[in-house]
Every structure is written in structure tokens, then in C-alpha cells.
C-alpha angles and dihedrals in degrees: 000000000000088000092055093049091048091049092049092049091048091047091049091049091051091051090048092052093047092048093050095049097046115105103218124151115249109243098185117137107241118173114233133178094239118131119195116206119194117223101235098170113089113231112230113246116228111228115215112258102254090191098049094109094042090048089053093048090048092051092047100040111018110033092076091070107014094040126223092282094050092241097122117195136169117342138169108241123177092339099313136088114250133180108235109210123237117246085226095058120114091249094052092044092051096044115105121242088251091055093050089046089051092052091051094045100042103021121206123279109263093352111062133017120238117247101189091103093045103043133044123242090254092050092052092048090050089050090055090050090048093051091048094052102034101042106017102037093232 
């Protein structure tokens, strides 16, 4: 009889130790004062500014003649007065992308400096896209 009692006590102690060392999550239902509110309004995602570099180039290299609004106007260039065309003029609107690119790259004798040695091919193409969108609504 003593052997049975001893075995039961030892068995109970082993179960107690195993139960205490087990890492189970406690699934008891305890009431708390936590309120979870779902965020139902979609946060607008901010698209990267695809024209950031072109906008910077325009402000550094083009605004002096073409103005911030792209309207152009009279300007002193290499000692003479020139009429800088508006990007919104019929001629500029009708010009192909290649023609605008060519003006930017090669300039125009006595009227516009060439930028092919100052800007990369990609920068000049981005500048054409920027002019089309920003000033011509294309």
C-alpha cells in the first residue's frame, strides 16, 4: 500500500512539473476594456514624382528664358534681344517630341544654348515629357 501511495505522489509531482514547464498560451476568456477600431478610410498613396528631376533641370536651366509658366517672352541672349517662344504656342504644340528634343540638345544658333553636353539623353527626353505635361497638357 505504501508503494502505491508513493507511486501516486511521485506521478502527481511529475505531472505538476511537466504542466508548469510547458509553454502553452492561455486561452481563458478574460474581459478587458479594449476596443478595436478598424481603419476603414483608405490612406492615399503618394506616387513618386516622375518629373522631379526634369522639374529641377527646368528650374535651373530653362526658367531664365522660358519663365516658370513656360510663356517665354523677350530676353537678352548673347548681347541681343530675342523672343523666347511659349511652350503653349501653336508651333510648340505641333512640334514632335523629336523636334523638341533636338532644340534642347542642339539649341538654336544665337537663340538657345545647346544642352547635349550638359544633360544626358534620358534627362533631355524627360524634359520633353515634362514640357508636354506641365505646359501643354499632353
